[in-house]
mmCIF file of the N, C-alpha and C atoms, coordinates in Angstrom:
data_MODEL
# 
_entry.id   MODEL 
# 
loop_
_atom_site.group_PDB 
_atom_site.id 
_atom_site.type_symbol 
_atom_site.label_atom_id 
_atom_site.label_alt_id 
_atom_site.label_comp_id 
_atom_site.label_asym_id 
_atom_site.label_entity_id 
_atom_site.label_seq_id 
_atom_site.pdbx_PDB_ins_code 
_atom_site.Cartn_x 
_atom_site.Cartn_y 
_atom_site.Cartn_z 
_atom_site.occupancy 
_atom_site.B_iso_or_equiv 
_atom_site.pdbx_formal_charge 
_atom_site.auth_seq_id 
_atom_site.auth_comp_id 
_atom_site.auth_asym_id 
_atom_site.auth_atom_id 
_atom_site.pdbx_PDB_model_num 
ATOM 1   N N  . MET A 1 1  ? 5.560  10.657 47.375 1.00 0.00 ? 1  MET A N  1 
ATOM 2   C CA . MET A 1 1  ? 6.889  10.354 47.456 1.00 0.00 ? 1  MET A CA 1 
ATOM 3   C C  . MET A 1 1  ? 7.696  10.611 46.128 1.00 0.00 ? 1  MET A C  1 
ATOM 4   N N  . LYS A 1 2  ? 7.259  9.680  45.156 1.00 0.00 ? 2  LYS A N  1 
ATOM 5   C CA . LYS A 1 2  ? 7.530  9.997  43.668 1.00 0.00 ? 2  LYS A CA 1 
ATOM 6   C C  . LYS A 1 2  ? 7.455  11.134 43.032 1.00 0.00 ? 2  LYS A C  1 
ATOM 7   N N  . ARG A 1 3  ? 6.470  11.928 43.322 1.00 0.00 ? 3  ARG A N  1 
ATOM 8   C CA . ARG A 1 3  ? 6.284  13.291 42.825 1.00 0.00 ? 3  ARG A CA 1 
ATOM 9   C C  . ARG A 1 3  ? 7.141  14.299 43.356 1.00 0.00 ? 3  ARG A C  1 
ATOM 10  N N  . SER A 1 4  ? 7.393  13.914 44.466 1.00 0.00 ? 4  SER A N  1 
ATOM 11  C CA . SER A 1 4  ? 8.434  15.055 45.137 1.00 0.00 ? 4  SER A CA 1 
ATOM 12  C C  . SER A 1 4  ? 10.021 14.507 44.441 1.00 0.00 ? 4  SER A C  1 
ATOM 13  N N  . ILE A 1 5  ? 10.267 13.332 44.354 1.00 0.00 ? 5  ILE A N  1 
ATOM 14  C CA . ILE A 1 5  ? 11.565 13.148 43.625 1.00 0.00 ? 5  ILE A CA 1 
ATOM 15  C C  . ILE A 1 5  ? 11.721 13.724 42.271 1.00 0.00 ? 5  ILE A C  1 
ATOM 16  N N  . LEU A 1 6  ? 10.588 13.490 41.458 1.00 0.00 ? 6  LEU A N  1 
ATOM 17  C CA . LEU A 1 6  ? 10.596 13.967 40.274 1.00 0.00 ? 6  LEU A CA 1 
ATOM 18  C C  . LEU A 1 6  ? 11.006 15.517 40.216 1.00 0.00 ? 6  LEU A C  1 
ATOM 19  N N  . ALA A 1 7  ? 10.310 16.029 41.033 1.00 0.00 ? 7  ALA A N  1 
ATOM 20  C CA . ALA A 1 7  ? 10.091 17.522 41.076 1.00 0.00 ? 7  ALA A CA 1 
ATOM 21  C C  . ALA A 1 7  ? 11.673 17.816 41.938 1.00 0.00 ? 7  ALA A C  1 
ATOM 22  N N  . ALA A 1 8  ? 12.420 17.237 42.539 1.00 0.00 ? 8  ALA A N  1 
ATOM 23  C CA . ALA A 1 8  ? 13.627 17.433 43.166 1.00 0.00 ? 8  ALA A CA 1 
ATOM 24  C C  . ALA A 1 8  ? 14.615 17.464 41.855 1.00 0.00 ? 8  ALA A C  1 
ATOM 25  N N  . LEU A 1 9  ? 14.306 16.142 41.003 1.00 0.00 ? 9  LEU A N  1 
ATOM 26  C CA . LEU A 1 9  ? 15.280 16.032 39.800 1.00 0.00 ? 9  LEU A CA 1 
ATOM 27  C C  . LEU A 1 9  ? 15.213 17.225 38.932 1.00 0.00 ? 9  LEU A C  1 
ATOM 28  N N  . VAL A 1 10 ? 14.133 17.505 38.501 1.00 0.00 ? 10 VAL A N  1 
ATOM 29  C CA . VAL A 1 10 ? 14.031 18.966 37.537 1.00 0.00 ? 10 VAL A CA 1 
ATOM 30  C C  . VAL A 1 10 ? 14.705 19.855 38.450 1.00 0.00 ? 10 VAL A C  1 
ATOM 31  N N  . ILE A 1 11 ? 14.343 20.455 39.597 1.00 0.00 ? 11 ILE A N  1 
ATOM 32  C CA . ILE A 1 11 ? 15.264 21.574 40.326 1.00 0.00 ? 11 ILE A CA 1 
ATOM 33  C C  . ILE A 1 11 ? 16.992 21.234 40.155 1.00 0.00 ? 11 ILE A C  1 
ATOM 34  N N  . CYS A 1 12 ? 17.040 20.094 40.648 1.00 0.00 ? 12 CYS A N  1 
ATOM 35  C CA . CYS A 1 12 ? 18.383 19.595 40.427 1.00 0.00 ? 12 CYS A CA 1 
ATOM 36  C C  . CYS A 1 12 ? 19.312 20.017 39.183 1.00 0.00 ? 12 CYS A C  1 
ATOM 37  N N  . VAL A 1 13 ? 18.575 19.727 37.969 1.00 0.00 ? 13 VAL A N  1 
ATOM 38  C CA . VAL A 1 13 ? 18.906 19.566 36.738 1.00 0.00 ? 13 VAL A CA 1 
ATOM 39  C C  . VAL A 1 13 ? 19.346 21.216 36.500 1.00 0.00 ? 13 VAL A C  1 
ATOM 40  N N  . ILE A 1 14 ? 18.214 22.025 37.047 1.00 0.00 ? 14 ILE A N  1 
ATOM 41  C CA . ILE A 1 14 ? 18.198 23.272 36.470 1.00 0.00 ? 14 ILE A CA 1 
ATOM 42  C C  . ILE A 1 14 ? 19.269 24.249 37.227 1.00 0.00 ? 14 ILE A C  1 
ATOM 43  N N  . VAL A 1 15 ? 19.323 23.949 38.574 1.00 0.00 ? 15 VAL A N  1 
ATOM 44  C CA . VAL A 1 15 ? 19.990 24.712 39.613 1.00 0.00 ? 15 VAL A CA 1 
ATOM 45  C C  . VAL A 1 15 ? 21.771 24.247 39.300 1.00 0.00 ? 15 VAL A C  1 
ATOM 46  N N  . SER A 1 16 ? 21.953 22.942 39.043 1.00 0.00 ? 16 SER A N  1 
ATOM 47  C CA . SER A 1 16 ? 23.262 22.307 39.168 1.00 0.00 ? 16 SER A CA 1 
ATOM 48  C C  . SER A 1 16 ? 23.874 22.691 37.461 1.00 0.00 ? 16 SER A C  1 
ATOM 49  N N  . GLY A 1 17 ? 22.950 22.845 36.436 1.00 0.00 ? 17 GLY A N  1 
ATOM 50  C CA . GLY A 1 17 ? 23.228 23.012 35.314 1.00 0.00 ? 17 GLY A CA 1 
ATOM 51  C C  . GLY A 1 17 ? 23.889 24.800 35.228 1.00 0.00 ? 17 GLY A C  1 
ATOM 52  N N  . LEU A 1 18 ? 23.045 25.539 36.024 1.00 0.00 ? 18 LEU A N  1 
ATOM 53  C CA . LEU A 1 18 ? 23.409 27.065 36.050 1.00 0.00 ? 18 LEU A CA 1 
ATOM 54  C C  . LEU A 1 18 ? 24.762 27.087 36.668 1.00 0.00 ? 18 LEU A C  1 
ATOM 55  N N  . VAL A 1 19 ? 24.945 26.402 37.933 1.00 0.00 ? 19 VAL A N  1 
ATOM 56  C CA . VAL A 1 19 ? 26.305 26.375 38.651 1.00 0.00 ? 19 VAL A CA 1 
ATOM 57  C C  . VAL A 1 19 ? 27.237 26.028 37.658 1.00 0.00 ? 19 VAL A C  1 
ATOM 58  N N  . ILE A 1 20 ? 27.377 24.877 37.297 1.00 0.00 ? 20 ILE A N  1 
ATOM 59  C CA . ILE A 1 20 ? 28.118 24.407 36.388 1.00 0.00 ? 20 ILE A CA 1 
ATOM 60  C C  . ILE A 1 20 ? 28.498 25.266 35.225 1.00 0.00 ? 20 ILE A C  1 
ATOM 61  N N  . ALA A 1 21 ? 27.598 25.920 34.582 1.00 0.00 ? 21 ALA A N  1 
ATOM 62  C CA . ALA A 1 21 ? 27.696 26.796 33.468 1.00 0.00 ? 21 ALA A CA 1 
ATOM 63  C C  . ALA A 1 21 ? 28.379 28.020 33.955 1.00 0.00 ? 21 ALA A C  1 
ATOM 64  N N  . LEU A 1 22 ? 28.208 28.388 35.013 1.00 0.00 ? 22 LEU A N  1 
ATOM 65  C CA . LEU A 1 22 ? 29.004 29.547 35.693 1.00 0.00 ? 22 LEU A CA 1 
ATOM 66  C C  . LEU A 1 22 ? 30.456 29.260 35.815 1.00 0.00 ? 22 LEU A C  1 
ATOM 67  N N  . HIS A 1 23 ? 30.830 28.125 36.524 1.00 0.00 ? 23 HIS A N  1 
ATOM 68  C CA . HIS A 1 23 ? 31.865 27.807 36.528 1.00 0.00 ? 23 HIS A CA 1 
ATOM 69  C C  . HIS A 1 23 ? 32.863 27.674 35.572 1.00 0.00 ? 23 HIS A C  1 
ATOM 70  N N  . LEU A 1 24 ? 32.305 27.113 34.554 1.00 0.00 ? 24 LEU A N  1 
ATOM 71  C CA . LEU A 1 24 ? 32.767 26.874 33.209 1.00 0.00 ? 24 LEU A CA 1 
ATOM 72  C C  . LEU A 1 24 ? 33.195 27.999 32.363 1.00 0.00 ? 24 LEU A C  1 
ATOM 73  N N  . SER A 1 25 ? 32.414 29.050 32.739 1.00 0.00 ? 25 SER A N  1 
ATOM 74  C CA . SER A 1 25 ? 32.687 30.140 31.978 1.00 0.00 ? 25 SER A CA 1 
ATOM 75  C C  . SER A 1 25 ? 33.647 31.284 32.632 1.00 0.00 ? 25 SER A C  1 
ATOM 76  N N  . GLY A 1 26 ? 33.933 30.867 34.023 1.00 0.00 ? 26 GLY A N  1 
ATOM 77  C CA . GLY A 1 26 ? 35.037 31.549 34.654 1.00 0.00 ? 26 GLY A CA 1 
ATOM 78  C C  . GLY A 1 26 ? 34.179 32.834 35.583 1.00 0.00 ? 26 GLY A C  1 
ATOM 79  N N  . LEU A 1 27 ? 33.157 32.880 35.696 1.00 0.00 ? 27 LEU A N  1 
ATOM 80  C CA . LEU A 1 27 ? 32.530 33.951 36.418 1.00 0.00 ? 27 LEU A CA 1 
ATOM 81  C C  . LEU A 1 27 ? 32.554 33.833 38.063 1.00 0.00 ? 27 LEU A C  1 
ATOM 82  N N  . LEU A 1 28 ? 32.619 32.379 38.486 1.00 0.00 ? 28 LEU A N  1 
ATOM 83  C CA . LEU A 1 28 ? 32.715 32.243 39.662 1.00 0.00 ? 28 LEU A CA 1 
ATOM 84  C C  . LEU A 1 28 ? 34.254 32.306 40.220 1.00 0.00 ? 28 LEU A C  1 
ATOM 85  N N  . MET A 1 29 ? 34.838 32.223 39.434 1.00 0.00 ? 29 MET A N  1 
ATOM 86  C CA . MET A 1 29 ? 36.584 32.592 39.616 1.00 0.00 ? 29 MET A CA 1 
ATOM 87  C C  . MET A 1 29 ? 37.029 33.038 41.065 1.00 0.00 ? 29 MET A C  1 
ATOM 88  N N  . ARG A 1 30 ? 36.427 34.472 40.772 1.00 0.00 ? 30 ARG A N  1 
ATOM 89  C CA . ARG A 1 30 ? 36.541 35.522 41.952 1.00 0.00 ? 30 ARG A CA 1 
ATOM 90  C C  . ARG A 1 30 ? 36.152 34.914 43.327 1.00 0.00 ? 30 ARG A C  1 
ATOM 91  N N  . ALA A 1 31 ? 35.027 34.468 43.225 1.00 0.00 ? 31 ALA A N  1 
ATOM 92  C CA . ALA A 1 31 ? 34.417 33.910 44.462 1.00 0.00 ? 31 ALA A CA 1 
ATOM 93  C C  . ALA A 1 31 ? 35.218 32.632 44.874 1.00 0.00 ? 31 ALA A C  1 
ATOM 94  N N  . GLU A 1 32 ? 36.004 31.891 44.067 1.00 0.00 ? 32 GLU A N  1 
ATOM 95  C CA . GLU A 1 32 ? 36.590 30.727 44.200 1.00 0.00 ? 32 GLU A CA 1 
ATOM 96  C C  . GLU A 1 32 ? 37.677 31.141 44.903 1.00 0.00 ? 32 GLU A C  1 
ATOM 97  N N  . LEU A 1 33 ? 38.387 32.038 44.367 1.00 0.00 ? 33 LEU A N  1 
ATOM 98  C CA . LEU A 1 33 ? 39.631 32.526 45.080 1.00 0.00 ? 33 LEU A CA 1 
ATOM 99  C C  . LEU A 1 33 ? 39.562 33.191 46.393 1.00 0.00 ? 33 LEU A C  1 
ATOM 100 N N  . MET A 1 34 ? 38.624 33.731 46.460 1.00 0.00 ? 34 MET A N  1 
ATOM 101 C CA . MET A 1 34 ? 38.189 34.627 48.027 1.00 0.00 ? 34 MET A CA 1 
ATOM 102 C C  . MET A 1 34 ? 38.142 33.552 49.108 1.00 0.00 ? 34 MET A C  1 
ATOM 103 N N  . SER A 1 35 ? 37.292 32.504 48.605 1.00 0.00 ? 35 SER A N  1 
ATOM 104 C CA . SER A 1 35 ? 37.100 31.318 49.546 1.00 0.00 ? 35 SER A CA 1 
ATOM 105 C C  . SER A 1 35 ? 38.269 30.546 50.078 1.00 0.00 ? 35 SER A C  1 
ATOM 106 N N  . THR A 1 36 ? 38.927 30.390 48.909 1.00 0.00 ? 36 THR A N  1 
ATOM 107 C CA . THR A 1 36 ? 40.077 29.500 48.899 1.00 0.00 ? 36 THR A CA 1 
ATOM 108 C C  . THR A 1 36 ? 41.208 30.128 49.893 1.00 0.00 ? 36 THR A C  1 
ATOM 109 N N  . ALA A 1 37 ? 41.371 31.816 50.072 1.00 0.00 ? 37 ALA A N  1 
ATOM 110 C CA . ALA A 1 37 ? 42.380 32.337 50.748 1.00 0.00 ? 37 ALA A CA 1 
ATOM 111 C C  . ALA A 1 37 ? 41.608 32.443 52.201 1.00 0.00 ? 37 ALA A C  1 
ATOM 112 N N  . LEU A 1 38 ? 40.257 32.429 52.268 1.00 0.00 ? 38 LEU A N  1 
ATOM 113 C CA . LEU A 1 38 ? 39.967 32.132 53.635 1.00 0.00 ? 38 LEU A CA 1 
ATOM 114 C C  . LEU A 1 38 ? 39.890 31.101 54.502 1.00 0.00 ? 38 LEU A C  1 
ATOM 115 N N  . LEU A 1 39 ? 39.720 29.949 53.504 1.00 0.00 ? 39 LEU A N  1 
ATOM 116 C CA . LEU A 1 39 ? 39.894 28.448 54.124 1.00 0.00 ? 39 LEU A CA 1 
ATOM 117 C C  . LEU A 1 39 ? 41.329 27.981 54.229 1.00 0.00 ? 39 LEU A C  1 
ATOM 118 N N  . SER A 1 40 ? 42.440 28.365 53.636 1.00 0.00 ? 40 SER A N  1 
ATOM 119 C CA . SER A 1 40 ? 43.451 27.891 53.350 1.00 0.00 ? 40 SER A CA 1 
ATOM 120 C C  . SER A 1 40 ? 44.632 28.749 54.154 1.00 0.00 ? 40 SER A C  1 
ATOM 121 N N  . SER A 1 41 ? 45.374 28.051 54.740 1.00 0.00 ? 41 SER A N  1 
ATOM 122 C CA . SER A 1 41 ? 46.404 28.852 55.700 1.00 0.00 ? 41 SER A CA 1 
ATOM 123 C C  . SER A 1 41 ? 47.318 29.450 54.993 1.00 0.00 ? 41 SER A C  1 
ATOM 124 N N  . HIS A 1 42 ? 47.461 29.091 53.801 1.00 0.00 ? 42 HIS A N  1 
ATOM 125 C CA . HIS A 1 42 ? 48.535 29.559 52.697 1.00 0.00 ? 42 HIS A CA 1 
ATOM 126 C C  . HIS A 1 42 ? 47.635 30.335 51.499 1.00 0.00 ? 42 HIS A C  1 
ATOM 127 N N  . SER A 1 43 ? 48.162 31.088 50.725 1.00 0.00 ? 43 SER A N  1 
ATOM 128 C CA . SER A 1 43 ? 47.579 31.905 49.865 1.00 0.00 ? 43 SER A CA 1 
ATOM 129 C C  . SER A 1 43 ? 46.867 31.015 48.827 1.00 0.00 ? 43 SER A C  1 
ATOM 130 N N  . ALA A 1 44 ? 47.075 29.827 48.736 1.00 0.00 ? 44 ALA A N  1 
ATOM 131 C CA . ALA A 1 44 ? 46.357 28.672 47.665 1.00 0.00 ? 44 ALA A CA 1 
ATOM 132 C C  . ALA A 1 44 ? 46.087 27.457 48.281 1.00 0.00 ? 44 ALA A C  1 
ATOM 133 N N  . ALA A 1 45 ? 45.309 27.000 47.838 1.00 0.00 ? 45 ALA A N  1 
ATOM 134 C CA . ALA A 1 45 ? 44.934 25.412 48.470 1.00 0.00 ? 45 ALA A CA 1 
ATOM 135 C C  . ALA A 1 45 ? 46.132 24.532 48.318 1.00 0.00 ? 45 ALA A C  1 
ATOM 136 N N  . THR A 1 46 ? 45.974 23.663 49.054 1.00 0.00 ? 46 THR A N  1 
ATOM 137 C CA . THR A 1 46 ? 47.291 22.876 49.092 1.00 0.00 ? 46 THR A CA 1 
ATOM 138 C C  . THR A 1 46 ? 47.129 21.486 47.993 1.00 0.00 ? 46 THR A C  1 
ATOM 139 N N  . LYS A 1 47 ? 45.804 21.260 48.139 1.00 0.00 ? 47 LYS A N  1 
ATOM 140 C CA . LYS A 1 47 ? 45.363 20.082 47.154 1.00 0.00 ? 47 LYS A CA 1 
ATOM 141 C C  . LYS A 1 47 ? 44.073 20.389 46.455 1.00 0.00 ? 47 LYS A C  1 
ATOM 142 N N  . PHE A 1 48 ? 44.079 20.188 45.205 1.00 0.00 ? 48 PHE A N  1 
ATOM 143 C CA . PHE A 1 48 ? 42.809 20.402 44.372 1.00 0.00 ? 48 PHE A CA 1 
ATOM 144 C C  . PHE A 1 48 ? 42.043 19.193 44.149 1.00 0.00 ? 48 PHE A C  1 
ATOM 145 N N  . VAL A 1 49 ? 40.798 19.187 44.039 1.00 0.00 ? 49 VAL A N  1 
ATOM 146 C CA . VAL A 1 49 ? 39.424 18.189 43.827 1.00 0.00 ? 49 VAL A CA 1 
ATOM 147 C C  . VAL A 1 49 ? 39.527 18.228 42.217 1.00 0.00 ? 49 VAL A C  1 
ATOM 148 N N  . SER A 1 50 ? 39.557 17.070 41.596 1.00 0.00 ? 50 SER A N  1 
ATOM 149 C CA . SER A 1 50 ? 39.346 17.145 40.171 1.00 0.00 ? 50 SER A CA 1 
ATOM 150 C C  . SER A 1 50 ? 37.881 17.725 39.973 1.00 0.00 ? 50 SER A C  1 
ATOM 151 N N  . GLU A 1 51 ? 37.766 18.238 38.650 1.00 0.00 ? 51 GLU A N  1 
ATOM 152 C CA . GLU A 1 51 ? 36.595 18.973 38.306 1.00 0.00 ? 51 GLU A CA 1 
ATOM 153 C C  . GLU A 1 51 ? 35.359 18.164 38.197 1.00 0.00 ? 51 GLU A C  1 
ATOM 154 N N  . LYS A 1 52 ? 35.549 16.938 37.666 1.00 0.00 ? 52 LYS A N  1 
ATOM 155 C CA . LYS A 1 52 ? 34.479 15.725 37.875 1.00 0.00 ? 52 LYS A CA 1 
ATOM 156 C C  . LYS A 1 52 ? 33.918 15.440 38.912 1.00 0.00 ? 52 LYS A C  1 
ATOM 157 N N  . PHE A 1 53 ? 34.696 15.681 40.050 1.00 0.00 ? 53 PHE A N  1 
ATOM 158 C CA . PHE A 1 53 ? 34.476 15.260 41.302 1.00 0.00 ? 53 PHE A CA 1 
ATOM 159 C C  . PHE A 1 53 ? 33.641 16.306 41.865 1.00 0.00 ? 53 PHE A C  1 
ATOM 160 N N  . GLN A 1 54 ? 34.057 17.507 41.379 1.00 0.00 ? 54 GLN A N  1 
ATOM 161 C CA . GLN A 1 54 ? 33.263 19.042 41.752 1.00 0.00 ? 54 GLN A CA 1 
ATOM 162 C C  . GLN A 1 54 ? 32.014 18.886 41.387 1.00 0.00 ? 54 GLN A C  1 
ATOM 163 N N  . TYR A 1 55 ? 31.837 18.429 40.161 1.00 0.00 ? 55 TYR A N  1 
ATOM 164 C CA . TYR A 1 55 ? 30.495 18.814 39.395 1.00 0.00 ? 55 TYR A CA 1 
ATOM 165 C C  . TYR A 1 55 ? 29.742 17.454 40.022 1.00 0.00 ? 55 TYR A C  1 
ATOM 166 N N  . ALA A 1 56 ? 30.022 16.260 40.091 1.00 0.00 ? 56 ALA A N  1 
ATOM 167 C CA . ALA A 1 56 ? 29.370 15.463 40.873 1.00 0.00 ? 56 ALA A CA 1 
ATOM 168 C C  . ALA A 1 56 ? 28.876 15.733 42.264 1.00 0.00 ? 56 ALA A C  1 
ATOM 169 N N  . LEU A 1 57 ? 29.406 16.483 42.886 1.00 0.00 ? 57 LEU A N  1 
ATOM 170 C CA . LEU A 1 57 ? 29.260 16.982 44.424 1.00 0.00 ? 57 LEU A CA 1 
ATOM 171 C C  . LEU A 1 57 ? 28.202 18.079 44.196 1.00 0.00 ? 57 LEU A C  1 
ATOM 172 N N  . VAL A 1 58 ? 28.065 19.107 43.096 1.00 0.00 ? 58 VAL A N  1 
ATOM 173 C CA . VAL A 1 58 ? 27.320 19.931 42.770 1.00 0.00 ? 58 VAL A CA 1 
ATOM 174 C C  . VAL A 1 58 ? 25.951 19.346 42.632 1.00 0.00 ? 58 VAL A C  1 
ATOM 175 N N  . ILE A 1 59 ? 25.940 18.540 41.883 1.00 0.00 ? 59 ILE A N  1 
ATOM 176 C CA . ILE A 1 59 ? 24.796 17.782 41.505 1.00 0.00 ? 59 ILE A CA 1 
ATOM 177 C C  . ILE A 1 59 ? 23.908 17.301 42.743 1.00 0.00 ? 59 ILE A C  1 
ATOM 178 N N  . LEU A 1 60 ? 24.957 16.360 43.549 1.00 0.00 ? 60 LEU A N  1 
ATOM 179 C CA . LEU A 1 60 ? 24.484 15.893 44.646 1.00 0.00 ? 60 LEU A CA 1 
ATOM 180 C C  . LEU A 1 60 ? 23.821 16.797 45.749 1.00 0.00 ? 60 LEU A C  1 
ATOM 181 N N  . LEU A 1 61 ? 24.527 17.697 45.983 1.00 0.00 ? 61 LEU A N  1 
ATOM 182 C CA . LEU A 1 61 ? 24.038 18.680 46.739 1.00 0.00 ? 61 LEU A CA 1 
ATOM 183 C C  . LEU A 1 61 ? 23.202 19.377 46.440 1.00 0.00 ? 61 LEU A C  1 
ATOM 184 N N  . ALA A 1 62 ? 22.667 19.728 45.282 1.00 0.00 ? 62 ALA A N  1 
ATOM 185 C CA . ALA A 1 62 ? 21.486 20.304 44.443 1.00 0.00 ? 62 ALA A CA 1 
ATOM 186 C C  . ALA A 1 62 ? 20.324 19.471 44.584 1.00 0.00 ? 62 ALA A C  1 
ATOM 187 N N  . PHE A 1 63 ? 20.606 18.114 44.218 1.00 0.00 ? 63 PHE A N  1 
ATOM 188 C CA . PHE A 1 63 ? 19.527 17.258 44.719 1.00 0.00 ? 63 PHE A CA 1 
ATOM 189 C C  . PHE A 1 63 ? 19.061 17.215 46.151 1.00 0.00 ? 63 PHE A C  1 
ATOM 190 N N  . GLY A 1 64 ? 19.886 16.979 47.127 1.00 0.00 ? 64 GLY A N  1 
ATOM 191 C CA . GLY A 1 64 ? 19.955 17.079 48.349 1.00 0.00 ? 64 GLY A CA 1 
ATOM 192 C C  . GLY A 1 64 ? 18.926 18.195 48.871 1.00 0.00 ? 64 GLY A C  1 
ATOM 193 N N  . VAL A 1 65 ? 19.336 19.451 48.535 1.00 0.00 ? 65 VAL A N  1 
ATOM 194 C CA . VAL A 1 65 ? 18.750 20.618 49.034 1.00 0.00 ? 65 VAL A CA 1 
ATOM 195 C C  . VAL A 1 65 ? 17.186 20.706 48.082 1.00 0.00 ? 65 VAL A C  1 
ATOM 196 N N  . ALA A 1 66 ? 17.190 20.294 47.156 1.00 0.00 ? 66 ALA A N  1 
ATOM 197 C CA . ALA A 1 66 ? 15.833 20.612 46.511 1.00 0.00 ? 66 ALA A CA 1 
ATOM 198 C C  . ALA A 1 66 ? 14.959 19.476 47.066 1.00 0.00 ? 66 ALA A C  1 
ATOM 199 N N  . TRP A 1 67 ? 15.248 18.414 47.182 1.00 0.00 ? 67 TRP A N  1 
ATOM 200 C CA . TRP A 1 67 ? 14.511 17.019 47.760 1.00 0.00 ? 67 TRP A CA 1 
ATOM 201 C C  . TRP A 1 67 ? 14.222 17.775 49.248 1.00 0.00 ? 67 TRP A C  1 
ATOM 202 N N  . GLY A 1 68 ? 15.067 18.059 49.830 1.00 0.00 ? 68 GLY A N  1 
ATOM 203 C CA . GLY A 1 68 ? 14.622 18.492 51.435 1.00 0.00 ? 68 GLY A CA 1 
ATOM 204 C C  . GLY A 1 68 ? 13.783 19.643 51.432 1.00 0.00 ? 68 GLY A C  1 
ATOM 205 N N  . ALA A 1 69 ? 13.808 20.401 50.356 1.00 0.00 ? 69 ALA A N  1 
ATOM 206 C CA . ALA A 1 69 ? 12.809 21.623 50.331 1.00 0.00 ? 69 ALA A CA 1 
ATOM 207 C C  . ALA A 1 69 ? 11.670 21.252 50.138 1.00 0.00 ? 69 ALA A C  1 
ATOM 208 N N  . ILE A 1 70 ? 11.186 20.501 49.093 1.00 0.00 ? 70 ILE A N  1 
ATOM 209 C CA . ILE A 1 70 ? 10.219 19.795 48.847 1.00 0.00 ? 70 ILE A CA 1 
ATOM 210 C C  . ILE A 1 70 ? 9.562  18.948 49.670 1.00 0.00 ? 70 ILE A C  1 
ATOM 211 N N  . ALA A 1 71 ? 10.144 18.149 50.371 1.00 0.00 ? 71 ALA A N  1 
ATOM 212 C CA . ALA A 1 71 ? 9.859  16.972 51.571 1.00 0.00 ? 71 ALA A CA 1 
ATOM 213 C C  . ALA A 1 71 ? 9.394  17.572 52.820 1.00 0.00 ? 71 ALA A C  1 
ATOM 214 N N  . THR A 1 72 ? 10.217 18.458 53.391 1.00 0.00 ? 72 THR A N  1 
ATOM 215 C CA . THR A 1 72 ? 9.880  19.026 54.554 1.00 0.00 ? 72 THR A CA 1 
ATOM 216 C C  . THR A 1 72 ? 8.936  20.040 54.478 1.00 0.00 ? 72 THR A C  1 
ATOM 217 N N  . THR A 1 73 ? 8.494  20.178 56.103 1.00 0.00 ? 73 THR A N  1 
ATOM 218 C CA . THR A 1 73 ? 7.372  21.125 56.360 1.00 0.00 ? 73 THR A CA 1 
ATOM 219 C C  . THR A 1 73 ? 8.038  22.313 57.158 1.00 0.00 ? 73 THR A C  1 
ATOM 220 N N  . ARG A 1 74 ? 9.214  22.117 57.810 1.00 0.00 ? 74 ARG A N  1 
ATOM 221 C CA . ARG A 1 74 ? 9.959  22.944 58.474 1.00 0.00 ? 74 ARG A CA 1 
ATOM 222 C C  . ARG A 1 74 ? 11.144 23.456 57.698 1.00 0.00 ? 74 ARG A C  1 
ATOM 223 N N  . ARG A 1 75 ? 10.736 24.429 56.761 1.00 0.00 ? 75 ARG A N  1 
ATOM 224 C CA . ARG A 1 75 ? 11.630 25.101 55.807 1.00 0.00 ? 75 ARG A CA 1 
ATOM 225 C C  . ARG A 1 75 ? 12.455 26.125 56.238 1.00 0.00 ? 75 ARG A C  1 
ATOM 226 N N  . ASP A 1 76 ? 12.240 26.731 57.251 1.00 0.00 ? 76 ASP A N  1 
ATOM 227 C CA . ASP A 1 76 ? 13.105 27.886 58.275 1.00 0.00 ? 76 ASP A CA 1 
ATOM 228 C C  . ASP A 1 76 ? 14.348 26.869 58.346 1.00 0.00 ? 76 ASP A C  1 
ATOM 229 N N  . ARG A 1 77 ? 14.373 25.864 59.013 1.00 0.00 ? 77 ARG A N  1 
ATOM 230 C CA . ARG A 1 77 ? 15.714 25.166 59.404 1.00 0.00 ? 77 ARG A CA 1 
ATOM 231 C C  . ARG A 1 77 ? 16.511 24.637 58.058 1.00 0.00 ? 77 ARG A C  1 
ATOM 232 N N  . LEU A 1 78 ? 15.788 24.269 57.129 1.00 0.00 ? 78 LEU A N  1 
ATOM 233 C CA . LEU A 1 78 ? 16.278 23.891 55.988 1.00 0.00 ? 78 LEU A CA 1 
ATOM 234 C C  . LEU A 1 78 ? 17.273 25.127 55.342 1.00 0.00 ? 78 LEU A C  1 
ATOM 235 N N  . GLY A 1 79 ? 16.432 26.322 55.042 1.00 0.00 ? 79 GLY A N  1 
ATOM 236 C CA . GLY A 1 79 ? 17.280 27.699 54.755 1.00 0.00 ? 79 GLY A CA 1 
ATOM 237 C C  . GLY A 1 79 ? 18.688 27.673 55.085 1.00 0.00 ? 79 GLY A C  1 
ATOM 238 N N  . TRP A 1 80 ? 18.984 27.294 56.548 1.00 0.00 ? 80 TRP A N  1 
ATOM 239 C CA . TRP A 1 80 ? 20.241 27.694 56.825 1.00 0.00 ? 80 TRP A CA 1 
ATOM 240 C C  . TRP A 1 80 ? 21.317 26.485 56.342 1.00 0.00 ? 80 TRP A C  1 
ATOM 241 N N  . LEU A 1 81 ? 20.668 25.504 56.126 1.00 0.00 ? 81 LEU A N  1 
ATOM 242 C CA . LEU A 1 81 ? 21.370 24.233 55.414 1.00 0.00 ? 81 LEU A CA 1 
ATOM 243 C C  . LEU A 1 81 ? 21.598 24.653 53.998 1.00 0.00 ? 81 LEU A C  1 
ATOM 244 N N  . ALA A 1 82 ? 20.835 25.321 53.287 1.00 0.00 ? 82 ALA A N  1 
ATOM 245 C CA . ALA A 1 82 ? 20.576 25.531 51.835 1.00 0.00 ? 82 ALA A CA 1 
ATOM 246 C C  . ALA A 1 82 ? 22.022 26.848 51.715 1.00 0.00 ? 82 ALA A C  1 
ATOM 247 N N  . ALA A 1 83 ? 21.890 27.888 52.833 1.00 0.00 ? 83 ALA A N  1 
ATOM 248 C CA . ALA A 1 83 ? 22.613 29.378 52.935 1.00 0.00 ? 83 ALA A CA 1 
ATOM 249 C C  . ALA A 1 83 ? 24.286 28.542 53.175 1.00 0.00 ? 83 ALA A C  1 
ATOM 250 N N  . ALA A 1 84 ? 24.296 27.583 54.149 1.00 0.00 ? 84 ALA A N  1 
ATOM 251 C CA . ALA A 1 84 ? 25.614 27.072 54.184 1.00 0.00 ? 84 ALA A CA 1 
ATOM 252 C C  . ALA A 1 84 ? 26.278 26.309 52.968 1.00 0.00 ? 84 ALA A C  1 
ATOM 253 N N  . LEU A 1 85 ? 25.712 25.908 52.332 1.00 0.00 ? 85 LEU A N  1 
ATOM 254 C CA . LEU A 1 85 ? 26.039 25.238 51.043 1.00 0.00 ? 85 LEU A CA 1 
ATOM 255 C C  . LEU A 1 85 ? 26.288 26.106 50.123 1.00 0.00 ? 85 LEU A C  1 
# 
């Protein structure tokens, strides 16, 4: 159990660092604007979430997916969850 949590933390740090770096560099802006247009009934989102909350959410989701991928034996079902996130 401890080994899987440690491996999940390492993967989480790498993946979340990559996603946060892409966000800060602005390379994800086009994808963010497209998803905002698809999900919002207006052309822009009505309420924005703070960047600190977004970064914490990215880290938590990265840890959850990494730990789930390491701990589970049924990776085919976990693939759908990872793709949705």
